[in-house]
C-alpha positions in Angstrom: 128.0 92.7 220.6 128.9 93.0 224.3 126.9 89.9 225.1 128.7 87.9 222.4 132.1 89.0 223.8 131.0 88.0 227.3 129.9 84.6 225.9 133.1 84.1 224.1 135.2 84.9 227.2 133.1 82.6 229.3 133.6 79.7 226.9 137.3 80.4 226.6 137.5 80.3 230.4 135.6 77.0 230.4 138.2 75.6 228.0 141.0 76.8 230.2 139.4 75.4 233.4 138.8 72.0 231.8 142.4 72.0 230.5 143.7 72.8 233.9 141.6 70.0 235.5 142.7 67.5 232.8 146.4 68.4 233.0 146.3 68.7 236.8 148.0 72.1 236.9 147.5 74.2 240.1 144.7 76.7 240.0 142.8 78.8 242.6 145.4 78.1 245.3 144.9 74.4 245.3 148.6 73.8 245.0 151.7 76.0 244.9 153.7 73.6 242.6 153.2 72.5 239.1 152.9 68.8 238.8 155.5 66.7 236.9 152.8 66.0 234.3 152.0 69.7 233.9 155.7 70.5 233.4 156.0 67.7 230.8 153.0 68.8 228.8 154.1 72.5 228.8 157.5 71.3 227.6 155.9 69.3 224.8 154.0 72.4 223.7 157.3 74.1 223.1 158.6 71.3 221.0 155.3 70.2 219.4 156.2 72.1 216.2 159.0 69.7 215.6 157.9 66.5 217.3 154.8 64.6 216.3 154.5 63.1 219.8 154.0 66.6 221.3 151.4 67.4 218.7 149.5 64.2 219.4 149.4 65.0 223.1 148.1 68.5 222.6 145.6 67.3 220.0 144.3 64.7 222.4 143.9 67.2 225.2 142.1 69.5 222.8 139.7 66.8 221.9 139.1 65.9 225.5 138.4 69.5 226.6 136.1 70.0 223.6 134.2 66.8 224.5 133.8 68.1 228.1 132.6 71.6 227.1 130.6 70.8 223.9 129.7 67.2 224.3 131.4 66.3 220.9 133.6 63.4 219.9 136.8 63.7 217.8 136.3 67.5 217.4 138.7 70.2 218.4 138.0 73.6 219.9 139.6 75.3 216.9 137.4 73.2 214.5 134.2 74.1 216.3 135.2 77.8 216.3 136.1 77.7 212.6 132.8 76.0 211.8 130.6 78.4 213.7 132.5 81.7 213.4 130.5 82.9 210.4 127.2 82.2 212.0 127.7 83.2 215.7 129.7 86.2 216.8 130.8 84.5 220.1 132.7 81.9 218.0 134.0 84.6 215.7 135.7 86.3 218.7 136.9 83.0 220.1 138.4 82.1 216.7 140.2 85.5 216.5 141.8 84.9 219.9 142.8 81.4 219.1 144.1 82.4 215.7 146.2 85.1 217.4 147.7 82.6 220.0 148.6 80.1 217.3 150.1 82.8 215.1 152.4 83.6 218.1 153.3 79.9 218.4 154.2 79.8 214.7 151.2 78.6 212.9 149.9 80.3 209.8 146.8 82.5 209.4 143.2 81.4 209.9 144.1 78.5 212.2 140.4 77.8 213.2 139.1 77.9 209.6 141.9 75.5 208.6 141.1 73.2 211.5 137.5 73.1 210.5 138.4 72.3 206.9 140.7 69.5 208.1 137.9 68.0 210.3 135.3 68.4 207.6 137.6 66.5 205.1 139.0 63.9 207.5 136.3 63.0 210.0 133.1 61.1 209.0 129.7 62.7 209.5 129.2 60.4 212.4 132.3 61.7 214.1 131.4 65.4 213.4 127.8 65.3 214.6 128.5 62.8 217.4 125.2 60.9 216.9 
């Protein structure tokens, strides 16, 4: 169980690191100021519930980070966690953390499971498996 929690935290940190690199936010003392792009993307997160444009930006970033970490195409971090949470404990813990974060933002319960169901019903098998 402890090993699964450590793996889950490690992967969540990898998601965060990739996101910070992609968005170009300062980390580890590289810069003391948030870039204009970083401020813009953070602002879009706040209004993404009401604006499709904001959602599309965050969805695209999610797909990019998931591609970097997992080597997938068209998949999201939430979708992968929702798919694997019943088989691997590390993804179960990740899904619970992600579900909690999205519940705070205003999304409904079981965000990761719903993301996986959406991907399963929307994406082709080629897009899901990435072959």
